[in-house]
N, C-alpha and C positions, 0 to 999 in steps of 0.2 A: 557504613562508610569504612573505607580502608585507607590507612595512611601510606601504604606501600603497594600501589597498584602494580608497579613493575615486577614485584616479587610474584604476584599472582599471574602476571602475564608470562613470566618465564617458565612457570610450572606446566602450563598446558597451552599448546598452540590453539588460538581461537578458532582457526578453520576446522579443527578436528572435532569440536564440540557439536553435538546434534542441536539443531535450531528449529524454531518455528517462526514464520513471518506471516503477519496478518495484513500488511499494507504495502503492496507493490503493484504499480500500474503496468499492465502489459505494454501500453504505448510508451512507457518510459524504461523499457527493459530490452532494448535492441542492441545487439553487438555492433560496435563500430566497424569491425571487419566485414560484417554482413552488409551494413549500410554502404560501405565503399564498393563492395562487389555489385550490389544492386544498382548503385548510381552509375557505375561504368557500363553495366550490361543493359539497363533499361532506358538509358537516355533521359533520366530524370533531370529536371532543372535545378540541380544542386551541385555544389563543388565535388570534384572527383579526386581531389588530393586530400590526404588525411588531415593536415593541419586546418585547412579551410573548412572541411566538413565538420571536424570536431568543434570548431568555433560556433557552428550553427546548431549543434545538438547538445552541447555540454556547457555547463557554467564553468568558465575558466577563471584563473586568479585575477585577471584584469577586468573582468566583467562587473557591471553594477549588480549588487546583490538586491535585486528588486523582484517584486511579483511579476511585473510586465516582462522583464528579461527572461525569467524562469519559464513562464508559460509560452513565450515565443518559441522556445525550443520545440514544443509540440507541433508547431506549424510545419516544421521540416520533418519531424519524425513521422507524422501521420501521412505524409506523401508516399511513404514506402508501402503502405498497405494496399497494394494495387491489384492483387489477384488472390484467388483461393490458395494457390501454391505458396505464395509469399507469406500470406497470413499464417498458414500451417507451419511453415518453416520458422517463423518468428516465435510461434507458440512452442514448438519443439525445443528450440535453442534456449528460450527462457527457462524451460523446465530443466534442461541439461545444466544450465548455470546454477539453478537451485541445488541440484545434486552435487555439483562441484564444490559448493560452499557448505555441504553437509546440512542442508535444510531438509528436514524429514517431512514436514507438513507446511504448506503455504496456501494462502488465499490470494489469488491473483485477480485484480479487478480490471475490467476493460469497459470501454464505452461503445456499445454496439452501434449506436447511431453515428458516432463520429467516424468509426472505422468504415462503416458502410458508405459514408458520404464521399470517401476518397475516389470511388469509381462508380457510384450510383447503385451499389448493391442493396438488396433488402437486408435490413439489420438482422432479421431472423436467420437468414442464410449465414451471415457472419457468425452469429452465435453458434450455429451448428458446426461450422468449420473449426472454430476455436475449441469446442468441446471434443470433437472427433480427434483433432491433432493432440489435444491435451491427454486424452485417454491413451493414445499411442505412446506418447512420451512418458507417461506415468508407468506404463508397463515396462518400458525400456530402462527406466532409471530407478524405479522403486520409490520415487517421491510421490506423496499423495498431495493432490492439488484440489482445492475447492475454488469455484469461480464466483466472483461478485460482479453483477451487472451494474454499471454506473450510468446515471443520468445527470445532466447539467442544469443548474438553476436558470440559466439564460434561455433554455429551450422550452417549447410549449409543454404545458402539463399533459396535454393529450398524448404527446409523444412518450412522456414518462409512463403514462398509464399503459400504453402498448408494450413498452419495454418490460414493465413490471409483470404484465400478464404472460408475456413470452418467457420471462425468467421463471415464473412459477410453473409453467408447463414443462420446464426442463430441470426441475428439481432432481428427478431420478437420473438425469444425465450428467450431473456434476455442478450445476449452479446451486450455490448455498446461500447467497445473500444479495442485497441490493444497497446501492450507495448513492448519495446525493453529493455532487461535487460542483466545482466552478465558483464563480465570483459571488461570494457571500456578502460583499459590501454593497454592491449596487442591485442585487437581485434577492428578493425575500425567499425564505423557505416555506412560509405559511401555505402558499398555493399547493404545495406538494403533500400536505398532511394526509389527505385521503389516499393518495398513491401509496404512501408508505404504511399506512394502517392496513390497507388491503394486502400489501405484500407480506406484512407480518402475519396476517390471518391465514395466508396461503402457505406459510411455513418458511418463508425466507428470513434469514438473519438481517438485521438492519444496522448498518454502519453509516454515519454521516460525517462529511467534512464540516467542521464547525470550529470557530475560535482559532482559525489559522491566521486570518487577517482581520476578521471582525472581532468584536469584544466578547467577553465572557457570557453576555446575554445570548449570543448565538448558540453557545454550548448548552445553556439551560433550556432554551427553546427546543433544540434538537432532541433532548432527552424528554422533556416534560410534554411537549406538544406532538412531535413527530415520532416519538417512541424509540429513539436510538438505543440499541443494545451495546454499541461501542461507539466511541468518538474518534474520528480521524483527525489527528493533530491535537486540537484543543488547547494550544499553548496559552491562550488568553483566558482560560477558565480560572486561572489563579487570581484574577482580578474581580471575580464574582463569587462571593461566599455561597450564594444559592446554588450555583453550578457545582461547586465542590461538595456541598452538603448532599445534593441529590446523587451525584456520581458515587460518593462514598456509601450512601444509604443503599443504592441499587447495585453496588459492585460493578459499575460500568467501566470497562477497561478503556484506557486511552492508547491509541496507536501513535506513539511518538516517533518522529523522523528527524533526528538531530541535525544531520548534515543538510538535508533538504530545507529545514527551517531556517538555517543560516543562509543557504544559497538563494532562497526566495525572498529574504528580507522579513520573514515572519518574526524572527528575532535578530538582534544586531550581531550577536556573536554566541559562541558556545557558553561563554560566561554568563550571558543573559538568559540562557534557556531555562525554563521553569522546571525541568526534570526534578531537581532536588526538592523543590517546593511541593510538587505534586506527590512525590513519595512521602514527604513529611506529613502531607494532608491525608494520607491513607488512601490515595487513589491507586487502583491497579494500573500499572503502566507496562507497556511492551515496547520493544525496540524494532524499528523497521527501516528499510532502505528507501521507500517511496518510489523513486525513479532512478535506479542505478545508472542508466545511460546518461542522464543529465548531470547527476552528481559525481559520476566516476567512482562509485563505491560498490562494495558488497555488504551483505548483512554482517559479516565478520568485522568489517571496518566500523560499523555502527556500534557493535559490542565493544570494540577496542576504544572507540571514542568515548563511550560512557565511562570506561575505566580511567582513561587518561585525562579527560576534561573535568570529571566530577569526583574522582577518587573513589568510585564504587569498587567494592571487592568483586572478585570473580564469582563468589557465591551469590552476590546480589544480582549480577547479570544472569547467572543461571536461574535464579528465582524469577526474573522477568521472562525468561523463556518458558518456564512452567506456567506463569500467568497467561502467556499467549496461548498455550495449549488449553488451559482452563476456559479461555474466552473464545475458542474457535467455534465456528458455526458447523459443528458436527453433531450427529446423533449422540445421545448421552453415552451409549455403550462404547462407541468409537472414541469419544473424547476421553473417557476414563482409561481406555487402553493406551491412548497416546500419552496421557499423564503418567501412567505407570511405567511406560517405556522410558520416558524422559527422567523420571525420578531415579530409575535404576542406572541409566547411562550417565546422567549429569552429576549425580552425587555419590557415585560408587567410589569407595576409597581406594 
């Protein structure tokens, strides 16, 4: 902890630091300018003026900070995934935005079935469009991106099985992991155990949304039963000693999303966020933007928030970037190279 975060902030512009992000949703990473352009050109049934459209896709100061309001933004955002060209454009711009924030490695997650449903595409086609556009954007920007295929708890297990198999078939094309997301309060994770065990055996990294709105038992189950190698959010793990003990024992990193957790009502305020308690408990933590379109942020803003709201030193935040690199779903050799690069660039005197 640092008593003078402003001093650290003044010495280095946050944007210039190399960063790693492990938790960002493609469906929550669309530029407002692109949304406006597409709304006006394609005749979508959405507002065509900026203030009104912003209100439908972004959590604004007057909005209720609730799970329902937060997830409702996706209802509008997913309307825009209407053609291969648009999907590829969104992918390219998302990676360009990573580069603009000096993110050198990122894992972007997307929900193939949800994107395919916008116009009745086959989800395998959507996966291939995303991967092809991603490869093009990586070559243009120099940012390395791994893709995480997400499935939702409220959808059939059979669909998740198909997505998992398709993801495993595309390991060599850039998919690195699989994620379980969606309503963890009303829909159990147990039915998906076999899906994720099979995915892990195929070589996919496993990251699961858990403990975001449900209690710490959800986090323990994600690790102990479904085999999570990382936990997405996990803010309520602090209320379950078993979850903390298991995460510490297995060195399972938590993908924390500070602004998103406040905007969605997962925590009441920054002051209530368990980041300090997780750090004190010895849990590896990383900082992430989750849905920059909805939250109106960049990863640099999340790093700054960690310093301003929790008094973390700049070195502590740099250490979380290194933790993210160490927890990436990369081949060991590539992960070690990323770690070495970050150690040199982040901690160079």
